[in-house]
N, C-alpha and C positions, 0 to 999 in steps of 0.2 A: 410584330412580324416574326415568323419562325426563322430559326437559324438557316435552314436550307434556302429560304427565299433571299436572305441577305447574301449568302454565298453565290447564288445565281446572279444577282445583280452585280456583285463584285466581279464575277467571271466575265460578264458581258462587257464590263469596262476594261478589264485586263485579260483578254482571252488567251488561252493556251490549250493545246490539244492533249488530253489525257491519253489518247491513242498513240500519238507520235512519241510520247514519253517512253513507250515500250518498243519503238521501232528498231533501235540498235540491238536490243535483246533478241527480237525476232530474227533479225538478219544474222546474228551470231549463232542462233540455234540452227538456222538453215546452213550456214557455212560449215558448222562443225560436223554435219552429216555428209559433207562433200557433194551436195546437190548441185547439178548443172542446169537443170531445166525446172523452173519454178512457176507455179500458178498462184497468183494473188487474187483471192476472191473478195470483191468489194474494194477495189484498189483506190477509190476516191480520186484525188487529184494527182496521185502518184508518188507521194512522199516515201512510202515504204518501198515501192517499186524501184525508186532511185537507189535506196540502200541495198536492195537485193541485187540490183544490176552490178554492183561492185564485186559481188561474191559469186555470181552465177553466169552461165553462158547466155541463157535466154530467160526472159521474164514475160509471162502472159498475164495481163491484168483484166479482170472482169468488173465492169461498173454499170449498174442498171440505171442510174440517174443520168439523163442525157446531157445536161449542162456540165456535170462533173466529169463525165466520160470525155466530153469534147476538150475540156481543159487538159486532162491527162494525155489524150491523143496528141494534142498540139505540143505538149511538153516534150514528148519523145518522138516527134515526127522525124527527126534526123538520126534516130538510133534504131537500126533494123533489128537489134537484139531484144527490143521491148515492143510488145504488141498489146495494144489496148482494144478491148472488144466491148462495145456498148451492149451489155447483156447481164443478166443475173446468173447465179450459179447453174440454174437449169439450162442455160444456153451454151454451156461449155461443150467442147468436143467430147462426145461420150466415149469415143474409142481411144482417146489419148490417156496416157499415164504420165505423171510427173514425179520427179525426184523429191520435190517438196511442195506442199500446199500450205498457204498461209491465209488466215482470216483474222482481222482485227476489228472488233466491235461489229461483227457481221452475223455471227451464228444465231443471235437472238432475233434476227429478222426472219429466220427460216424455221420450218418444223424440225424440232431437235432430233428425234430418233431417226427419221428417214434421212436427214442430212448427214448425220454422223455415219450412217451406213454407206451413203453415196461417197462421202469424203474418203472413207477407207478404200472404196473401189477406184478412186482417182490416183492412188499411190502406186508407183512402180515398186518392184521388189526391193525391200530395204528403205523405201521412201519414208519421209517424215512429214507429219502434220503438226503445224504450230498454230495455236489459237490464242489470241488475247480476247477474252469475252467479258460481257456484262451479265450480271445476274440480279434478280430481285432480292432486296434485303429482307431477311426474316430471321429473327432470333438474336440472342446476345452476342454470338460470335461476329455477326455482321456489324452490330453496334460498336463493339470494341475496335474493329478494324476501321470503322468510319470515323471515329474520333480523331486519330492522328491525321487522317486524310483531310478532315475539316480544318485542322490547324495548318497543315502544310500547303493546302490548296491556294490560299491567298498569297502566301509567300512565293510560291512558284509563279503565280500570276504577275507579281511585281517584278520578279527576276527576269522572266521570259518576255513580258510585255509591259514595261514600266509606264509607257505613255498611254493615256486613256484612248480607247478605240471608239469610233463612231459606228462601226459595223464589224461583224465578225470577219476574219480572214476567209478567203475563198475555200481553203481546204477544210473549213469547219461549217460549211453551209449545206452539205448534203442532208437529205431527209433522215430523221431518226425516229425510233420507236422505243418505248419503255420495255425492258425485259420482263418476261412473265415467269420464267423458271427460277427457282431458288438454286443456290449452289448445291444443296442436297439433291435436288431434282437432276441437275446436270451430272453430278457424280454418279448417280444411279444409272442414268442413260449411258454414260461413257463406259461404265463397268460392263454393261451388256454388249456394247457395240465395238469398243476399242480396248480389249483386254491388255493390261500392262501400261495404259496411258498414265501420265503423271500430271496431276492437277494441283495447283497451288493458289491459295487466296493471295491477292496482291493489293497494294495500296491504290488509292484513287478509284475505288469501286470496280475493280477488275479482278479477273482470275486468269491464269495461264494454263494451257493444256499442251502437252507434247506427247505424240504417239509415233512410234516407229513400226512400220509394217514389217512382217517377217521377211527375211532376206531371200528366202527360196521361192517366193511366189508373190503375186500382186496382192494388194490389200483387200481384194474382193473376196 
């Protein structure tokens, strides 16, 4: 049996979220730009929204999966500063601009270039876009990065979830898709739509993107 299959079986027994691993980093990026009103696209059950709420005045979470959106809405039912909307990115308020927009493992669900353009238009002057994304592996650089992730992944599973699980936790049950674009594809698209954006290859099959809109006008 191939090594990825062994890792997948192990992860099912000791599940932990590769996305939540970057949650504090995302929240720190948002806080460092002074954002007060934040849009979290694909908010899931609200783990990142909870971190953002500590740093921002309001958080709006969009979640297209109905069961997941219901869990998030119930979680923040008594916090008027957090609004959960059962919708995808296309269902956002098209007239509103946010101080920061976050996406974690969401961008690969959407058409890349049009979405980058629309995300730019969602930002208020000086606003910040923060993305933790997934990409299709291709080439030696991805292989080199994958090797330490394969070693670290089961260790993280044992540390974060030492007991064997019968089922994945609720925050890891939303529908997923495999990414189609390579990191080179994403870099090329970002260079055209978000000039000056900073992209870094990350551990655990992720990359990060930070883009700051010009201060004098909206990102559109």
